[in-house]
C-alpha positions in Angstrom: 20.3 -50.1 44.8 18.7 -50.1 40.6 15.1 -50.5 40.0 15.1 -54.3 39.4 17.1 -55.1 42.5 14.7 -53.0 44.4 11.8 -54.7 42.7 13.2 -58.3 43.5 13.6 -57.4 47.1 10.1 -56.2 47.6 8.8 -59.0 45.9 10.9 -61.1 48.0 9.4 -59.5 51.1 6.2 -60.0 50.2 6.6 -63.7 49.6 8.1 -64.1 52.8 5.1 -62.2 54.9 2.5 -64.0 53.0 -0.9 -63.2 52.3 -2.9 -61.9 55.2 -5.6 -64.0 53.9 -3.6 -67.2 54.3 -3.5 -69.3 57.9 -0.3 -71.5 57.4 -1.2 -73.9 59.4 -5.1 -74.6 58.4 -5.7 -78.0 57.4 -9.0 -77.3 55.7 -10.1 -75.0 52.9 -12.1 -73.0 55.6 -9.3 -73.0 58.0 -6.3 -72.2 55.3 -8.1 -69.2 53.5 -9.5 -66.2 55.9 -11.8 -63.9 54.7 -11.4 -60.4 53.7 -12.6 -57.6 55.9 -16.2 -57.1 56.6 -16.8 -60.9 54.6 -18.3 -63.7 56.2 -17.9 -67.1 55.1 -21.0 -68.2 54.0 -22.4 -71.4 56.7 -23.3 -74.5 54.9 -25.7 -77.0 56.3 -24.3 -80.2 58.3 -23.7 -83.1 56.0 -24.1 -81.1 52.7 -21.9 -81.2 49.3 -21.3 -77.4 50.0 -20.3 -78.1 53.9 -17.8 -81.3 52.6 -15.8 -78.7 50.1 -15.0 -75.9 53.1 -13.9 -78.6 55.2 -11.9 -80.7 52.5 -8.4 -81.4 53.1 -5.8 -79.6 52.0 -1.9 -80.7 52.0 0.5 -78.6 53.8 0.9 -75.2 53.3 3.4 -74.5 50.3 2.7 -78.0 48.4 3.5 -77.4 44.6 1.2 -79.2 42.1 2.0 -82.4 40.5 1.3 -84.4 37.2 0.3 -87.3 37.1 3.6 -88.5 36.2 5.2 -86.9 39.4 6.8 -84.2 37.7 5.7 -80.3 38.9 3.7 -78.1 37.4 5.6 -74.8 35.8 2.3 -73.0 35.5 2.2 -71.7 39.3 -1.6 -70.9 39.9 -2.8 -73.0 43.1 -3.2 -71.3 46.2 -3.2 -74.7 48.0 -3.5 -78.5 47.0 -6.6 -80.4 48.1 -5.3 -83.4 50.0 -6.8 -86.2 47.1 -4.3 -88.3 45.3 -3.8 -88.1 41.4 -3.7 -91.4 40.4 -1.0 -93.0 38.3 -2.5 -92.6 34.7 -3.4 -89.2 33.0 -6.9 -89.5 33.9 -8.2 -87.3 36.8 -8.3 -84.0 34.4 -10.6 -80.7 34.5 -14.4 -81.9 34.6 -12.9 -85.7 36.2 -11.9 -83.2 39.2 -15.2 -82.1 39.6 -16.4 -85.5 39.3 -14.2 -86.6 41.8 -15.3 -84.4 44.4 -18.6 -84.8 43.6 -18.2 -88.7 43.9 -16.1 -88.3 47.4 -19.0 -86.6 49.0 -21.6 -89.3 48.0 -19.3 -91.8 49.2 -18.4 -90.6 52.1 -22.1 -90.0 53.0 -23.3 -93.1 51.8 -25.5 -91.9 49.5 -25.1 -94.3 46.7 -28.1 -94.7 44.9 -27.1 -91.0 43.6 -23.5 -91.8 42.8 -23.7 -91.8 38.8 -22.2 -90.2 35.6 -23.1 -90.6 32.1 -20.3 -91.3 29.7 -19.8 -89.5 26.8 -22.0 -91.9 24.6 -24.9 -91.3 27.2 -24.3 -94.9 29.1 -25.2 -94.5 32.5 -22.6 -95.8 34.9 -24.2 -96.1 38.2 -21.6 -96.5 41.6 -24.5 -99.0 43.2 -24.1 -101.4 40.1 -20.0 -101.3 40.0 -20.7 -101.7 44.0 -22.9 -105.0 43.8 -20.3 -106.6 41.6 -21.2 -106.0 38.4 -17.8 -104.2 35.8 -17.9 -102.1 32.3 -17.0 -103.9 29.3 -16.5 -101.3 26.2 -16.3 -102.1 22.6 -16.1 -99.5 20.4 -19.1 -97.3 21.2 -21.0 -100.1 22.9 -21.0 -100.3 26.4 -22.4 -103.3 29.0 -22.6 -104.2 32.6 -21.1 -107.7 33.2 -21.4 -109.7 36.4 -17.6 -110.8 37.2 -17.2 -110.2 40.8 -18.3 -110.1 44.3 -19.8 -107.1 45.9 -17.1 -104.6 47.3 -17.7 -101.6 49.6 -13.9 -101.0 49.9 -12.4 -97.7 49.0 -9.9 -99.4 46.3 -12.9 -100.3 44.6 -14.0 -96.9 44.6 -11.4 -95.3 43.2 -11.2 -98.2 40.2 -14.9 -97.2 39.5 -13.8 -93.1 39.3 -11.2 -94.3 36.9 -13.3 -95.8 34.5 -15.5 -92.7 34.6 -12.5 -90.5 34.0 -11.9 -92.3 31.3 -15.1 -92.3 29.1 -16.7 -89.0 30.5 -15.6 -85.7 30.1 -16.7 -82.1 30.2 -19.0 -82.8 27.0 -21.3 -85.2 29.2 -21.0 -83.4 32.5 -22.1 -80.5 31.3 -25.1 -82.2 29.9 -26.1 -83.8 32.9 -25.5 -80.6 35.0 -28.6 -78.0 35.2 -28.0 -74.4 33.8 -28.1 -71.4 36.4 -27.9 -67.7 36.8 -24.6 -66.2 38.4 -27.2 -64.7 41.0 -28.0 -68.2 42.0 -24.4 -69.4 42.9 -24.3 -71.8 45.4 -20.6 -73.9 46.6 -20.7 -76.7 44.7 -21.8 -75.5 41.6 -19.4 -76.0 38.5 -18.3 -73.5 35.7 -18.1 -75.7 32.7 -17.3 -75.6 28.9 -17.8 -79.0 27.2 -16.3 -79.9 24.5 -12.8 -80.7 22.7 -11.1 -78.5 24.2 -13.4 -77.7 27.0 -12.6 -77.2 31.0 -14.2 -77.1 34.2 -14.0 -75.5 37.6 -15.8 -76.3 40.7 -17.1 -73.1 43.5 -15.3 -74.6 46.5 -16.2 -71.5 49.2 -18.3 -68.9 49.2 -18.3 -65.4 51.5 -21.0 -62.4 51.8 -20.0 -58.5 53.0 -21.8 -57.6 56.0 -23.2 -54.7 54.6 -23.3 -54.5 51.2 -24.2 -58.5 50.4 -21.7 -58.6 47.9 -20.1 -62.0 47.2 -17.2 -64.0 46.9 -16.3 -67.1 45.9 -13.4 -69.3 45.6 -12.8 -72.1 42.9 -11.1 -75.3 42.6 -9.4 -77.4 39.3 -7.3 -79.6 37.7 -6.3 -79.2 34.0 -4.3 -81.3 31.3 -2.5 -83.4 31.8 -4.0 -85.0 34.9 -2.9 -83.3 37.9 -3.7 -82.4 41.8 -7.0 -80.8 42.5 -6.0 -77.0 43.5 -7.6 -74.3 44.6 -7.1 -71.2 41.8 -5.1 -67.8 42.7 -7.0 -64.6 41.8 -4.2 -63.1 39.2 -6.0 -60.1 38.8 -7.0 -59.3 42.5 -4.3 -60.5 44.5 -5.0 -58.6 47.5 -8.3 -60.9 48.0 -6.7 -64.2 46.4 -7.7 -66.8 46.2 -11.2 -65.0 46.5 -12.9 -63.9 43.3 -15.3 -61.2 43.1 -18.9 -62.1 41.8 -20.1 -59.8 39.5 -23.7 -60.8 38.3 -23.9 -58.7 35.4 -20.3 -60.1 34.2 -20.3 -61.7 30.7 -16.6 -63.4 31.4 -15.4 -65.0 34.6 -11.7 -65.1 33.9 -9.7 -67.6 35.7 -5.8 -68.4 35.5 -6.1 -70.9 32.7 -9.2 -70.5 31.2 -12.0 -68.2 30.5 -15.6 -68.9 31.1 -19.3 -67.1 29.9 -21.5 -66.4 32.4 -23.9 -68.8 30.7 -21.5 -71.7 31.7 -22.2 -71.7 35.2 -24.5 -75.5 36.2 -25.6 -77.2 39.5 -25.5 -81.1 40.2 
């Protein structure tokens, strides 16, 4: 048997075996991904953003990432796909995925007054205003609220609000809204973000701590360009603990499969 054939056989075997950290029947992030030996998952407070992320529903094991157009993403960097629609337009990209998860949490916990995002020009798009029947009129760089419809509490209306946010907000505006923090302060729900064009953002969706050394692991999710399913990212550099990443509080660069972040680019809502 040649070397190439051996490699193919070994790769095929490993693929069939699957990762020891993956429970293929798990329906949520915390159920799908086990912690490495001697690590325990961070326990989040009830009704917290962190708990919401840890318990986010996933699509069935093996689901591939798809673009808004329906095409499969050729770059296979996903350990799992979150159970959220991507929409039919090229809107839900990187910062949008972060805002989507934050908005879904606030909407599901009825924290409507806290649900707002700034457009790139600084306009505050408050969901409570949208919910009461106002809509956003954009003309050039001028943005205004206009009373056009009745109050709506429906999820469909909420998704229409998000599409407007995705259209006029992005990494540049979101980076300005979030509070800078250090790597040592990292919590679930924090965001690595590079504002601008090009820019990118990923969100911490889970963490674990070693029982004796107290070293930390974290897990990240993203969307990208073009608009695509939100997905948990694999760890290409340390596949034995993938999709977990080791938190090095002295690091100056955090490498993810499709974007490197500086340690100064960690932010919090």
